[in-house]
N, C-alpha and C positions, 0 to 999 in steps of 0.2 A: 801844935799841926806839924806835918813834918817840913821840912826845907825846902824851898821849890829847888826842879832838877835845875834850875839856871840863874842867873841874876848876882848881885852882889852878894859878896862870900859875907856871913855874919861874923859879928866882932869875936873871934876868936876860933873860925873857923878858917879852914884850907879854903881856896876859892876851886868852885864845882864848874866844870864846862862841859856844856852839852856835848855826849856822845851821838853825835853824827851819824856815824855809820851802825850803830844799835839801831837809831830811830827808822832807818831808810831798809835795814833789815826786818824790824818789826813791821814795818808796814808794806814790804813786799810779801812777807808769810800771809798776813789779812786778805790780799788781793786775791792770793792762790786758795784760800779755802773756801772763799766767795764764788770762784767760779769753779771748782768740784762740787760745790755743793748745787748750783745753778745749773749745772752737767747731771749731776745724780739725780736731781729734781725732775728734770726731763726726761730721762729715760726711764722712771719709775711711771710719770704718765703716760708715755709709749707705752708702756707694758699694759695698764690701765686700761687705755682705748682698745689696744688689740685683742684683751681678755672681753671686754664687752662687747666687741665684734665677735669674737668667738661664740660669745654666750647665745648673741643674738641666732646666728646661723646654726646653732647646732641646736636654741629653742624651735628654731622655725621646722626643721627636720621633724621635730618630734610630733609634734601636732600642725594641724592647719587652723584649729580653732583659735591658735595664741596669735596668730598672723592673720587670720581674714584671708589666706590662701588655701586652697585644698592644698592637701599632700599629695606627691606623688603618686601614690595607691589609689586615688579617686579620679586622676584624670581621666576623661573617656577613652578608650583607647580606638573605638570606630566612631563613623560621623553617624551610622544607620542607615546610610544611601548608598543601595546597591548600585554597582558601577555597572556602566554601561556595556551591553554585548553585542558584537556584530558578525553577521553572518559570514562564516567563511566562504561560501557557496556565489560566484560570479554570476551576475544578471545576465542573462541569454542578450547577444547583441541584435539592436533592432533589424527587422527584417527590411531587406532590399528592394524598395519597392518594383525596380525590373525584372525582378523577379517573377513577379504577378505576371507582367505581361509578354512573357517570353516564352508562353508554351500556351496550347489551349486547355490543358489539362488543368491548370492554375488559374488562368483569367477567364473565369465564371461571371463575372459582372454583366448586366443585359449591355446589349451593344443595337444600336441601332442609329442611324443621323439625327435620332432628338437627343440621345448622350451623350453621341461624339461633338454635334455642332448647334451646342443649344441655346447660341445667341444669336436674335434677328438683327441687331443694330453691335455689333463688337465694333469698339475702339481698338486699336492695334496700335501701338505705338504712338499713338494720340492723334491717331488718323482714323477718320469714321468709316464704317464699309456698312453696305446692304446686302442681307443674306436674299437672294431671288430664286433660287430654286434649289430643292435636296430630292435625289434618287438612289435606290440601292439597287443594286443589279446581281444575281445568284452568278449568273452564266459572268463571269471575268471578263471575257474577250468584247462582249456586246459594248464595254464601256472605255475600250481602248481605242486607239487609231494606230495605223503602222503595225512595228512588229512587236507593239509591248502587247498585246493579246495575247500572243503564243508564249511569249515571257512567264505572263498571270499565269495562262495555265499550266503550262510547262512546269511551274513548279507549286503547284498544288494549292492556288487561289482558291478558297471559298466563297467570298463574294467582293465587292465592290462597291462603297460608301460615297457618292459624292454629293458636295455642295459650291453654290457658285455666289461669289461676292462683286459686287461693284461699287464702284467708288467715280466719280469724275470721266465718265468717258472711257473707264479701265473695266473689263470683265475679268475673274479667274475663276477658274474650276479647281479642287483640291479634290482627288480622289483617293481613298485608302482603302486598300488592297489588303484583304484579313487572310492570313495562313497560318498553318499550325502548331510553325517553329520559328525561332527567330531564326535560324539557318534560311530557312527555305525565304524567308523575308529578304536578309540581307544579300539573298543570291540573287534575289528579283531585281533587286536593287542595281548591284553588278553589271548584269544582263539587260540592263533598260535599254529600249529603243524605240521609235516611233513616239508617242504622248498618250496622254490622259485625254479621251473624247468630252468637250467643253459640252455644259450642260447650261441651255440656253433659257429654257424656262420660259416665262410669259415675256422675255423680254427678247431681243434680236439675235442671231444666233453670231457666233465672233470664233476668229482662228477655226474655222474651216478652210482647207486648201490655200491657206498664207503663212505667212512668217510669225511666230508667237515663241515667248519666253517660256523657257523647258523649265523644273527643277524634281529633283530624284531622291530622295530619301529614305530611311529607313529606321523603326525603332518598336524593341522587342518585335514581334510577330506580326508587325504591322509596316509596310512599306507604304509609301503617301508619294504623289506626284502631283505637280500642278502645271498648267496651263494657261496665259497671262496675255491678253491684246486687248485691241481695241474692239470696241462697242459698234462701232461705224465698219468695221470687217476693213479695216487696210490693214494692209502689212506693219508689223513692227519694227521699226528702221535698227541699222545695230548700235545707233549715236542712245536710243531710249532710255529715259531715267524712269519714266512712271509705271509701266508695265513691267519692268523690270523689281519696283521698289513694291507693288501690288501682289508679286510673288513671292517676295522674301515675306511678306507680311502675312500671307496665309497660310503659309509652310510654316512660320515661327509658329503662330495659331494653332495649326494643327497638331507640331508638337507638344505644345503645353496643353492641351486635351488630353493628349494621349497620356501624359505623363500624370495630367489629373486622374487620369482614371486608375492608373499603375499605384497613385499614391493613397486614392479612398479605399482600395482592396487591402493594402498594406497595411492602412491602420483599423481598418476594422476586422485585422487577425490579431491584432495584439489587443484590442478592445473584445473581445470573443473568443474565450480560451477552447482551445480542444476539447471534445468528449473525456472525462476522467481526468480532467483537470480542475481546477479551483474547488470555491469553498464548498460546493454542492457535489462534490466526488465523492464514493465510498470506498474508505481503506480496503484493497484487495487484502486476502488474508495470505 
């Protein structure tokens, strides 16, 4: 066997001392080789993984059957549902109800005390009234007192429709004067003087040659006037509130009835198309 690199010297041989520097260099060299082997192996593994991923990506792009996904060429380009379309033509504006009561040419609905004053016991702002009388006067002057008759006739009044309402000892007569145009009705309101003549009906007369509450208004081609007083014939004092309130209640009710007439005609004009329009109209060449 070869002699040990160190230890007691054999007889007849020189003493061998370990070369510590050489051993240190040898150990360092082995460490460096192991490090480079590890680095080299890691690089090879990284290249192998990258190659595998690239192969999978290329493979998935070649055919959809291998990956289970459809190829880009086979993806649908449209849902098949048509896109909604909108008309570029704006719908016409709704008609203004006041246009239908502004002149006799458009105001064609039936007109009478039954259509204008249909309620026999109206509740006006939670106050209940009884309608006791109605009347229609073709001679407008006969339904007025003082100077109001001349004002109505001078502006072309066609007729006056009256109704009387009673509540708790207070009576109110409203008279609606009908004209051909809104301008004539407005002028009659501005020139009004005197008052509408009270309509007693079967009840006691009121507001005859005594102080009463008066109102004058106009809407469309209608001018309407009220006279309110006590059923016992007494004069209405300046501090009165009952006759004042009754006159306002009946005047407001009359305004709403006139506007109901306007709204009904405006709605009917939309529901019934004019001749030559609608689904049944024939196309003109």
